[in-house]
C-alpha positions as CSV (number, residue, x, y, z in Angstrom):
1,M,-132.9,-51.2,-91.5
2,I,-131.3,-50.6,-88.2
3,S,-133.7,-48.8,-85.9
4,P,-132.5,-46.2,-83.3
5,C,-134.2,-46.0,-80.0
6,C,-137.4,-44.3,-81.4
7,P,-137.9,-45.9,-84.9
8,A,-141.4,-44.6,-85.4
9,A,-140.4,-41.0,-84.9
10,W,-137.6,-41.4,-87.5
11,S,-139.2,-43.6,-90.1
12,N,-139.8,-40.6,-92.4
13,M,-136.2,-39.5,-92.2
14,I,-134.9,-42.5,-94.1
15,N,-135.6,-40.7,-97.4
16,V,-133.3,-37.8,-96.3
17,F,-130.4,-40.1,-95.4
18,R,-130.9,-43.1,-97.8
19,T,-130.0,-42.9,-101.5
20,P,-133.2,-42.9,-103.6
21,F,-133.9,-46.4,-104.9
22,F,-133.9,-45.4,-108.6
23,L,-130.4,-44.0,-108.8
24,P,-128.6,-47.4,-108.6
25,R,-130.9,-48.5,-111.4
26,L,-130.0,-45.6,-113.5
27,Y,-126.3,-46.0,-112.8
28,P,-125.8,-49.8,-112.3
29,T,-122.1,-49.8,-113.0
30,L,-121.4,-47.6,-109.9
31,L,-121.1,-49.1,-106.5
32,W,-123.9,-48.0,-104.1
33,R,-124.0,-50.9,-101.6
34,N,-121.6,-53.7,-100.9
35,S,-122.2,-57.3,-99.6
36,P,-125.8,-56.7,-98.5
37,D,-126.2,-60.3,-97.2
38,L,-123.4,-59.8,-94.6
39,R,-123.5,-57.8,-91.4
40,D,-120.9,-55.4,-92.7
41,I,-120.9,-51.7,-92.8
42,F,-118.6,-49.7,-95.1
43,L,-117.6,-46.4,-93.6
44,T,-116.2,-43.8,-95.9
45,F,-114.9,-40.3,-95.2
46,D,-114.7,-37.6,-97.8
47,D,-112.8,-34.4,-98.2
48,G,-109.7,-34.9,-95.9
49,P,-107.1,-35.3,-94.9
50,I,-106.9,-32.4,-92.5
51,P,-105.3,-32.1,-89.0
52,A,-107.4,-32.6,-85.9
53,V,-110.6,-33.8,-87.7
54,T,-109.1,-36.7,-89.7
55,E,-107.0,-37.6,-86.6
56,F,-110.2,-37.6,-84.5
57,V,-111.7,-40.1,-86.9
58,L,-108.6,-42.4,-86.8
59,D,-108.6,-42.3,-83.0
60,T,-112.3,-43.0,-82.8
61,L,-112.2,-46.0,-85.2
62,Q,-109.3,-47.7,-83.5
63,P,-110.9,-49.0,-80.3
64,F,-113.6,-50.7,-82.4
65,G,-111.2,-52.3,-84.8
66,A,-113.1,-50.4,-87.5
67,K,-111.5,-50.0,-90.9
68,A,-112.7,-47.4,-93.4
69,T,-112.1,-45.9,-96.8
70,F,-111.0,-42.3,-97.0
71,F,-111.7,-40.4,-100.3
72,C,-109.0,-37.8,-100.2
73,I,-108.8,-34.4,-102.0
74,G,-105.4,-34.3,-103.6
75,D,-104.6,-30.7,-102.5
76,N,-105.3,-31.8,-98.9
77,V,-102.8,-34.7,-99.3
78,R,-100.3,-32.1,-100.6
79,K,-100.9,-29.8,-97.7
80,H,-101.1,-32.4,-94.9
81,P,-98.9,-35.3,-96.0
82,G,-98.4,-36.5,-92.4
83,V,-102.1,-36.9,-91.8
84,F,-102.4,-38.9,-95.1
85,Q,-99.6,-41.2,-94.0
86,Q,-101.4,-41.8,-90.7
87,I,-104.5,-43.0,-92.6
88,V,-102.4,-45.5,-94.6
89,A,-100.3,-46.6,-91.6
90,A,-103.5,-47.4,-89.7
91,G,-104.5,-49.9,-92.4
92,H,-107.3,-47.9,-93.9
93,R,-107.9,-47.7,-97.6
94,V,-107.8,-44.5,-99.7
95,G,-109.7,-43.3,-102.8
96,N,-109.4,-40.4,-105.2
97,H,-111.7,-37.4,-104.7
98,T,-110.2,-35.2,-107.3
99,F,-107.5,-32.6,-106.6
100,H,-109.7,-29.5,-105.9
101,H,-113.1,-31.1,-105.1
102,I,-114.8,-30.0,-108.4
103,K,-118.3,-30.6,-109.7
104,G,-118.4,-33.0,-112.6
105,W,-121.6,-31.6,-114.1
106,Q,-119.9,-28.1,-114.4
107,T,-116.5,-29.3,-115.6
108,P,-115.3,-30.3,-119.1
109,D,-114.2,-33.9,-119.3
110,V,-110.6,-33.1,-120.1
111,Q,-110.3,-30.9,-117.0
112,Y,-112.1,-33.4,-114.8
113,L,-109.7,-36.2,-115.8
114,E,-106.7,-34.0,-115.2
115,E,-108.1,-33.4,-111.6
116,V,-108.2,-37.1,-111.1
117,R,-104.7,-37.5,-112.5
118,Q,-103.3,-34.8,-110.2
119,C,-104.8,-36.5,-107.2
120,D,-103.3,-39.8,-108.2
121,A,-99.9,-38.1,-108.7
122,E,-100.0,-36.6,-105.2
123,M,-100.8,-40.0,-103.6
124,A,-98.1,-41.6,-105.7
125,K,-95.5,-39.4,-103.9
126,H,-96.4,-41.6,-100.8
127,E,-96.2,-44.8,-102.9
128,V,-100.0,-45.2,-102.7
129,A,-102.2,-46.1,-105.7
130,T,-105.9,-46.6,-105.8
131,E,-108.5,-47.6,-108.3
132,L,-111.3,-46.2,-106.1
133,F,-112.9,-42.9,-107.1
134,R,-115.8,-40.9,-105.6
135,P,-117.1,-37.9,-107.5
136,P,-117.4,-34.8,-105.3
137,Y,-121.0,-34.0,-104.6
138,G,-121.9,-37.3,-106.2
139,R,-122.1,-35.4,-109.5
140,I,-120.6,-37.0,-112.6
141,K,-121.5,-37.1,-116.3
142,R,-121.9,-40.3,-118.1
143,S,-119.1,-39.3,-120.4
144,Q,-116.8,-38.9,-117.4
145,I,-117.9,-42.3,-116.1
146,R,-116.9,-43.8,-119.5
147,A,-113.6,-41.9,-119.5
148,L,-112.6,-43.2,-116.1
149,G,-112.6,-46.7,-117.6
150,S,-111.9,-49.5,-115.2
151,R,-111.9,-47.4,-112.1
152,K,-114.4,-48.4,-109.4
153,I,-116.6,-45.4,-108.9
154,V,-118.0,-45.5,-105.4
155,M,-121.3,-43.8,-104.5
156,W,-123.2,-44.5,-101.3
157,D,-126.3,-46.0,-99.7
158,V,-126.4,-43.7,-96.7
159,L,-125.5,-40.0,-96.6
160,T,-125.1,-38.8,-93.0
161,N,-125.6,-35.1,-93.8
162,D,-123.0,-34.3,-91.2
163,Y,-122.0,-31.2,-93.1
164,D,-125.5,-29.6,-92.6
165,R,-125.0,-27.2,-89.8
166,S,-128.7,-26.7,-89.5
167,L,-129.1,-30.3,-88.5
168,S,-128.8,-31.1,-84.8
169,E,-126.3,-33.7,-83.7
170,E,-129.1,-35.9,-82.3
171,D,-131.1,-35.7,-85.6
172,C,-128.0,-36.5,-87.6
173,L,-127.3,-39.6,-85.5
174,A,-130.9,-40.8,-85.5
175,G,-131.4,-40.3,-89.2
176,T,-128.1,-42.1,-90.1
177,L,-129.0,-45.0,-87.9
178,S,-132.5,-45.3,-89.4
179,A,-131.1,-45.4,-92.9
180,T,-128.2,-47.9,-92.3
181,R,-128.6,-51.5,-93.2
182,S,-126.4,-54.5,-93.9
183,G,-123.9,-53.7,-96.7
184,S,-124.5,-49.9,-96.4
185,I,-121.8,-47.7,-97.8
186,V,-122.0,-44.7,-95.4
187,V,-120.6,-41.2,-96.1
188,F,-119.1,-39.1,-93.4
189,H,-116.9,-36.1,-93.9
190,D,-113.6,-35.4,-92.2
191,S,-113.9,-31.7,-92.8
192,L,-114.2,-28.6,-90.7
193,K,-117.7,-28.0,-92.0
194,A,-118.9,-31.4,-90.7
195,E,-116.8,-31.4,-87.5
196,R,-119.5,-30.6,-85.0
197,N,-121.9,-33.3,-86.1
198,L,-119.0,-35.8,-86.8
199,R,-117.6,-35.6,-83.3
200,Y,-121.0,-36.3,-81.8
201,V,-122.3,-38.9,-84.3
202,L,-119.3,-41.1,-85.1
203,P,-118.5,-42.6,-81.7
204,R,-122.2,-43.2,-80.9
205,Y,-122.8,-44.7,-84.3
206,L,-119.9,-47.1,-84.0
207,E,-121.0,-48.1,-80.5
208,Y,-124.6,-48.8,-81.5
209,L,-123.7,-50.9,-84.5
210,A,-120.8,-52.8,-82.9
211,A,-123.2,-53.8,-80.1
212,G,-125.5,-55.2,-82.7
213,G,-122.8,-57.4,-84.1
214,Y,-121.9,-55.3,-87.2
215,Q,-118.3,-55.1,-88.5
216,F,-116.8,-52.1,-90.3
217,K,-114.7,-52.9,-93.3
218,T,-112.9,-51.2,-96.2
219,L,-114.2,-51.4,-99.7
């Protein structure tokens, strides 16, 4: 665990920001944490690309030499192709986040797989292919996991809760730092809903961890 400036005050917040320990045991074929023995952090950004917010993320990562993985909604790739191209050109990795950001638990498997296919097709227009997939909301049926076959389904070790507008910027930062550890896969959102917390948390998060000797890598 990486402690922020007041670790005692935030020790109880880890449970809010850290994935419950039993989920990786229930779904061992999904990726929850990566290279835990190394001082590496795996930043991921869900729900983009969109102008301004995704571009803020790219500009913030650059001075730290940080690389990240962007799980893109296919319809946003369609609407904002230039921003998607900026992600790829900057050397980041992309993953599939379905075409319309649908909930797996509430979607028939055939429709769910079509959403994945449509997102792939939109990325292919930019000559980009990916085997990485993240289910929106983290909700996916076992039957959908099987149907996705050899795809690498990426979950997370740390959820920043940046989309929670009732959460203050300071609490979002402190809780995220408290939950982060070596090998953490960390979820931010390059979305309008998360923008307020994202703009506050991301640069401070990067600065704190970089000062501690951590590196930020793609999956």
